[in-house]
MARGU-736066 format. One line per 4 residues: number of its first residue (from 1); their letters; for each residue x, y, z of C-alpha. Coordinates in steps of 0.001 Angstrom, whole numbers, plus 500000, padded with zeros to 6 digits. Layout:
BEGIN
NUM = a = X:Y:Z  ... $
END
This chain:
BEGIN
1 = xxxx = 223628:814947:630167  223865:813052:626935  224397:809585:628017  224819:806438:626041 $
5 = xxxx = 224895:802332:627648  227222:799804:626119  225932:796603:626182  227174:793431:624740 $
9 = xxxx = 224273:791042:625331  221757:790007:623167  219633:788302:626258  217612:789809:629009 $
13 = xxxx = 218515:788884:632624  219507:790562:636163  222009:792570:634315  219981:793669:631471 $
17 = xxxx = 217064:794416:633576  219338:796999:635068  220180:798652:632047  216450:798852:630635 $
21 = xxxx = 214662:800286:633900  217975:802729:634678  217463:804010:630900  214184:804060:630955 $
25 = xxxx = 213959:806654:634344  217378:808771:632919  215043:809144:629356  212193:811595:631326 $
29 = xxxx = 214782:814003:631695  218200:813099:629236  218846:812253:625859  220063:808754:626685 $
33 = xxxx = 220746:805814:624026  221505:801427:624761  224198:800371:622022  223380:796875:621891 $
37 = xxxx = 224764:794048:619213  222157:792903:616291  219024:790645:617025  219047:791523:620797 $
41 = xxxx = 216022:790641:622574  214767:793083:625060  214746:795983:623009  210658:796218:623223 $
45 = xxxx = 211293:797038:626849  212846:800262:626085  210822:803367:626404  210438:805438:623120 $
49 = xxxx = 212754:808112:624255  215571:805357:624358  217338:805899:621252  218703:801788:620370 $
53 = xxxx = 221650:801499:618005  222666:797780:616947  226133:796954:616164  226503:794512:613226 $
57 = xxxx = 230368:793604:613481  231723:790923:616154  232446:792202:619401  235709:791093:619483 $
61 = xxxx = 238154:793210:621695  240242:793706:618491  237584:794138:615504  238321:797568:614069 $
65 = xxxx = 234932:797466:612215  233380:797567:615531  235306:800336:616647  234053:802486:613676 $
69 = xxxx = 230196:801521:613941  230479:802574:617611  232884:805604:617051  230678:807371:614024 $
73 = xxxx = 227154:806717:616540  229224:808024:619472  230845:811135:618022  227866:812262:615938 $
77 = xxxx = 225152:812486:618309  228257:813966:620547  227416:812144:624079  229218:812828:627060 $
81 = xxxx = 229264:809827:628928  229591:806127:627956  228344:803812:630896  229294:799662:630172 $
85 = xxxx = 228324:797356:631813  230102:794260:632008  233769:793361:631236  233567:792752:627649 $
89 = xxxx = 231515:796514:627447  234340:798156:629579  237174:796556:627077  235239:798090:624063 $
93 = xxxx = 234467:801132:626043  238332:801895:627580  239340:801996:623490  236875:803903:622689 $
97 = xxxx = 237435:806603:625909  240885:807475:624218  239917:808471:620400  236210:810364:621830 $
101 = xxxx = 236340:813435:623991  233639:811519:626437  233451:810030:630265  233710:806108:630572 $
105 = xxxx = 231966:804732:633473  231990:800714:633396  229826:798589:635887  231261:795804:637545 $
109 = xxxx = 227978:792948:638137  229970:790388:639674  233461:788668:641403  234851:787521:638348 $
113 = xxxx = 238000:787761:636540  237998:791186:635106  241038:792794:634698  239922:795610:632958 $
117 = xxxx = 237979:797465:635877  241771:797604:637634  242336:800155:634503  239467:802098:633318 $
121 = xxxx = 239113:804905:635640  235767:805504:636970  234010:801428:637874  230909:801031:640166 $
125 = xxxx = 230489:797934:641947  227396:796705:642903  228357:795584:646358  230896:796237:648693 $
129 = xxxx = 232334:792718:647901  232839:793218:644172  234557:796576:644765  237220:794551:647168 $
133 = xxxx = 238388:792703:643798  238811:796057:641992  242689:797101:642735  241737:800785:642595 $
137 = xxxx = 238817:802845:644575  235096:802404:643200  231671:803559:643865  229896:800885:645670 $
141 = xxxx = 225955:801444:644116  223367:798975:645182  220718:798676:642566  216990:798950:643618 $
145 = xxxx = 213745:798128:642623  210301:799818:642955  208402:797839:645091  204749:797077:644575 $
149 = xxxx = 202178:796545:647037  201121:792681:646832  198217:790660:648225  200337:787012:648705 $
153 = xxxx = 198319:783803:647954  199354:780522:649555  198988:777524:648935  198024:774375:651117 $
157 = xxxx = 201452:773088:649518  205086:774059:650911  205565:776373:647705  209765:776949:647184 $
161 = xxxx = 210652:779451:644461  213974:780191:642499  214659:782907:639957  217094:783236:637721 $
165 = xxxx = 218336:782419:634234  218846:778365:633437  222804:778624:633134  225385:776260:635098 $
169 = xxxx = 226610:779042:637628  222843:779421:638920  223126:775762:640976  219583:775057:639946 $
173 = xxxx = 220564:771106:639220  221763:771382:642704  219138:772909:644144  216596:770182:642234 $
177 = xxxx = 218347:767118:643290  218662:768683:647116  214804:768658:646223  214479:765058:646182 $
181 = xxxx = 215779:764625:649488  212932:766305:650945  210334:764310:653029  207366:766431:652890 $
185 = xxxx = 205346:767555:650443  206064:770479:648269  206476:772215:645065  209296:773750:643841 $
189 = xxxx = 209209:776098:640969  212311:777558:639040  211115:781139:636831  213851:781854:633784 $
193 = xxxx = 214727:780339:630884  218095:779646:629083  220252:776898:628070  220496:774338:630821 $
197 = xxxx = 216773:773549:630229  216841:770762:628813  219527:769367:631244  217069:770548:633863 $
201 = xxxx = 214113:768861:632535  216466:765352:632445  217369:765885:635735  213630:766357:637080 $
205 = xxxx = 212665:763206:635025  215419:760965:636531  214598:761657:639433  210845:761529:639028 $
209 = xxxx = 210266:764635:640311  207700:765757:637302  204925:766623:639625  206949:768380:642309 $
213 = xxxx = 209200:770358:640332  207861:772749:637159  210660:775377:634788  207988:778255:634455 $
217 = xxxx = 210208:780000:631985  210042:783744:632227  207404:785293:634008  206226:789233:634052 $
221 = xxxx = 204520:788677:637626  207726:787408:639666  206936:789769:642815  203241:787779:642909 $
225 = xxxx = 204745:784387:642413  207315:785174:645608  204983:786526:647681  202426:783377:647191 $
229 = xxxx = 205826:781022:648040  206655:780413:651311  210272:780003:650629  213080:781613:647914 $
233 = xxxx = 215925:779766:647057  219055:781643:645637  221649:778224:644693  223898:780440:642958 $
237 = xxxx = 227509:779425:642180  229000:783160:641764  226838:785956:641863  227485:790006:642476 $
241 = xxxx = 224208:791782:644182  221355:789532:642247  218124:791639:641594  215790:788316:642986 $
245 = xxxx = 217804:788996:646144  216250:792739:646360  212942:791346:644572  212898:788751:648118 $
249 = xxxx = 214021:791519:650539  210195:793195:649015  207906:790152:648268  209229:786982:649812 $
253 = xxxx = 208307:785275:653688  211709:783798:653768  215015:784067:651660  217463:781887:652255 $
257 = xxxx = 221059:781804:649818  224437:780408:649242  226975:783369:649899  228166:783084:645662 $
261 = xxxx = 231078:785124:646435  229078:788447:646133  227741:791293:648108  224820:788751:649178 $
265 = xxxx = 226310:788507:652717  226262:792142:653493  222274:791719:653237  221207:788544:654501 $
269 = xxxx = 221918:787336:658087  224019:784409:658517  220896:782266:659633  219554:782390:656177 $
273 = xxxx = 222927:781219:654257  223552:778512:653567  226228:775528:651691  224985:773450:648749 $
277 = xxxx = 225701:770250:650307  223056:771105:653528  220183:772784:651390  217848:770288:652100 $
281 = xxxx = 218429:770353:655704  218067:773978:655596  214778:773786:653782  213729:771376:656238 $
285 = xxxx = 214987:773141:658734  212757:776412:657335  209605:774159:656670  209314:772681:660495 $
289 = xxxx = 210003:775925:662006  208374:778829:659122  206779:780947:661482  209874:781844:663512 $
293 = xxxx = 211651:782244:660216  209593:784390:658380  209344:786728:661772  213576:786820:661740 $
297 = xxxx = 213604:787508:657886  211186:790474:658263  213173:791925:661089  216832:791492:660241 $
301 = xxxx = 216105:793137:656773  213719:795908:657869  216170:798419:657139  217087:797513:653328 $
305 = xxxx = 213941:798143:652523  214891:801882:652512  218281:800694:651057  217206:798905:648116 $
309 = xxxx = 214593:801073:646414  214792:802095:642874  214543:805664:643731  217599:805595:645869 $
313 = xxxx = 219687:804261:643359  218864:806786:640582  219839:809470:643220  223092:808523:643837 $
317 = xxxx = 223736:807798:640042  222905:811001:639218  224812:812621:641712  227921:810350:640309 $
321 = xxxx = 227510:811341:636738  227282:815258:637787  230332:814305:639230  232007:813388:636270 $
325 = x = 231729:816742:634409 $
END
């Protein structure tokens, strides 16, 4: 099969990791390409076998010049499947499918509004909860990771880790504010970067937490950092099924999360779910009973270590593509 992926993002995050990892794997046996806007920042993560097309036009819904660019590339290379990730890409792909001889697949990664997914014929949802926001049948396909063998190196100081782009929707401001209420020695490290960095730095300074809260920026050793932590916190307002949760299932001794309106509740036991206003109390409860919670977390999530693997995801995705042909 000849497969092109369309992403309208320039920046690297959870969705982009799915796109990159999937294309790198598919490129071992398929002719694949990634279509992205110019000045995309994560192209160096792609395997050399993945072709790249950077469109120059603005990706506005009705920009005829954009459609001319994409039409020429897709037609010249005779792609059979166009897989769009996100609502904007799905809208663009919906038009292209009507003028090209190819099959459009669109993946919905969150439960936010996206009416276009009610119109696309072939839709993949990253969780059952996300699928429930689509007014037609869709394929639920959990992404997965390729787990590594990691030896934890725990500090004497209770270490809390959060992972994600520095964006309002990730709720890191709430996490930092709640951390200021903790009455025991701790270290909070937030992995990721983004437009909220300065605001978060100002908040850390305001709350006098410079010696306890650290913004680490992008890191390539996330599995080791999670394994070295006592607790991982997901503080998002909205999520689909975050990769950081999957990483936590394999590497973190304990993960707690908001429901975030996505598939998190399909994975985590309710004892590891909290509300923003109770976050400090939840962290203190885990701090005081961390051995018990660690054993419980391991027991309740054992089955997902079989489901949330990259190998399983690729196998199911290939089956889905073949079913379209």
